[in-house]
C-alpha positions in Angstrom: 9.2 -20.6 9.7 11.5 -21.7 6.9 14.7 -19.6 6.5 14.6 -17.9 3.1 18.4 -18.2 2.8 19.3 -21.8 3.8 15.8 -23.5 4.1 16.2 -24.6 7.7 12.9 -24.9 9.4 13.7 -23.5 12.8 14.1 -19.8 13.7 13.8 -17.7 16.8 11.7 -14.5 17.0 13.8 -11.5 18.0 11.1 -8.9 17.9 7.3 -8.7 17.3 5.3 -5.6 16.6 1.6 -5.3 15.9 0.7 -3.1 13.0 -2.5 -1.8 11.5 -4.8 -1.9 14.5 -3.6 -5.4 15.3 -4.5 -6.7 11.8 -0.9 -7.8 11.2 2.2 -8.7 13.2 5.7 -8.0 12.0 8.3 -10.4 13.3 12.1 -10.1 13.1 13.6 -13.6 13.1 17.0 -15.3 13.2 17.7 -18.7 11.6 19.0 -21.2 14.1 21.1 -22.9 11.4 22.8 -20.1 9.4 22.3 -17.2 11.8 20.9 -14.8 9.1 18.0 -12.5 10.0 14.8 -11.9 8.1 11.4 -10.3 8.6 8.0 -12.0 8.3 4.6 -10.4 8.3 1.5 -12.2 9.5 -2.0 -11.0 8.6 -5.4 -11.9 10.0 -7.2 -14.0 7.4 -10.1 -12.0 6.3 -12.9 -12.6 3.8 -11.9 -11.6 0.3 -12.5 -8.1 -0.9 -13.6 -7.8 -4.5 -12.8 -4.9 -6.8 -15.4 -3.7 -9.3 -13.4 -2.5 -12.3 -14.5 0.3 -14.6 -15.6 -2.2 -17.2 -17.9 -3.9 -14.6 -15.7 -7.0 -14.2 -14.7 -8.1 -10.7 -11.4 -9.4 -9.3 -10.0 -10.1 -5.9 -8.3 -7.1 -4.2 -4.6 -7.3 -4.7 -2.6 -5.4 -2.2 0.5 -5.8 -4.2 -1.0 -3.9 -7.2 -1.7 -0.9 -4.9 1.8 -1.2 -3.4 3.4 -1.2 -6.8 1.4 1.8 -7.9 2.4 3.8 -4.8 6.1 2.7 -5.1 6.1 3.9 -8.7 4.6 7.3 -7.7 7.2 7.6 -4.8 10.2 6.7 -7.0 13.2 8.9 -6.2 11.3 10.7 -3.5 12.5 11.0 0.1 9.9 8.4 1.3 11.0 5.3 3.1 9.7 1.8 2.3 8.1 1.7 5.8 6.1 4.9 5.0 4.9 3.3 1.7 3.9 0.1 3.5 2.1 2.0 6.2 0.2 4.1 3.5 -0.9 0.9 1.7 -1.9 -0.6 5.0 -4.0 2.4 5.8 -5.7 2.3 2.4 -6.5 -1.4 2.8 -7.8 -1.0 6.3 -10.0 1.9 5.2 -11.5 -0.3 2.4 -12.1 -3.2 4.7 -13.6 -1.0 7.4 -16.4 -0.1 5.0 -17.7 -3.7 5.7 -18.5 -4.2 2.0 -17.3 -7.3 0.2 -17.0 -5.3 -3.0 -15.4 -1.9 -3.6 -15.1 0.1 -6.8 -11.6 0.5 -8.3 -12.2 4.3 -8.4 -12.6 4.3 -4.6 -9.2 2.6 -4.1 -7.6 5.3 -6.3 -9.2 8.1 -4.3 -8.1 6.6 -1.0 -4.5 6.3 -2.3 -4.6 9.9 -3.6 -5.9 11.2 -0.2 -3.0 9.4 1.5 -0.4 10.5 -1.0 -1.6 14.1 -0.8 -0.6 14.2 2.9 2.6 12.3 2.4 4.3 13.9 -0.6 2.8 16.3 -3.2 5.1 15.2 -6.1 4.1 11.5 -5.5 0.5 12.6 -5.3 0.6 14.4 -8.7 2.4 11.5 -10.3 -0.2 9.0 -9.1 -3.1 11.4 -9.9 -1.8 11.9 -13.5 -1.9 8.2 -14.2 -5.0 7.5 -12.2 -7.0 10.3 -13.6 -5.6 9.8 -17.1 -4.7 13.4 -17.8 -5.1 14.0 -21.5 -3.2 17.3 -21.8 -1.1 19.8 -19.8 -4.2 21.9 -18.9 -5.6 19.1 -16.8 -2.2 18.7 -15.1 -1.9 22.4 -14.4 -5.5 22.5 -13.0 -4.5 19.7 -10.6 -1.4 21.6 -9.5 -3.5 24.8 -8.9 -6.0 22.7 -6.8 -3.0 21.7 -4.6 -1.9 25.3 -4.2 -5.4 26.4 -3.2 -5.7 23.7 -0.6 -2.6 25.1 1.1 -0.1 22.4 0.1 
């Protein structure tokens, strides 16, 4: 593994941890040249998952798009980057466990909202307001009332 700091090609693994039902391995490494430490993540290579967008077009699932949307919703909330990564991992695993090569974009949003609802109500409402495209304050208030009724 090439060091991201000095470019040296040799590093030693300090720690390895399996994540996501053994679908990925997180490794903490140390460069044998400069001594700096860095983390790598290895994923099992899976067949591509395609997203069917609302206009009917298709694109390859992009985990980074989901991650960025969740990070935006969680901005300035007491949520660690590990919690966000784990949430996105759970969403992706859920989608892949459906054994379909195509998934509707709407389903991705619903999975993210389900996870955020359990993690942080404010992040959930932020994500839902963008995802559901609330047009006015009444729709927003209705969503908040729904949260109250579900005991959150």
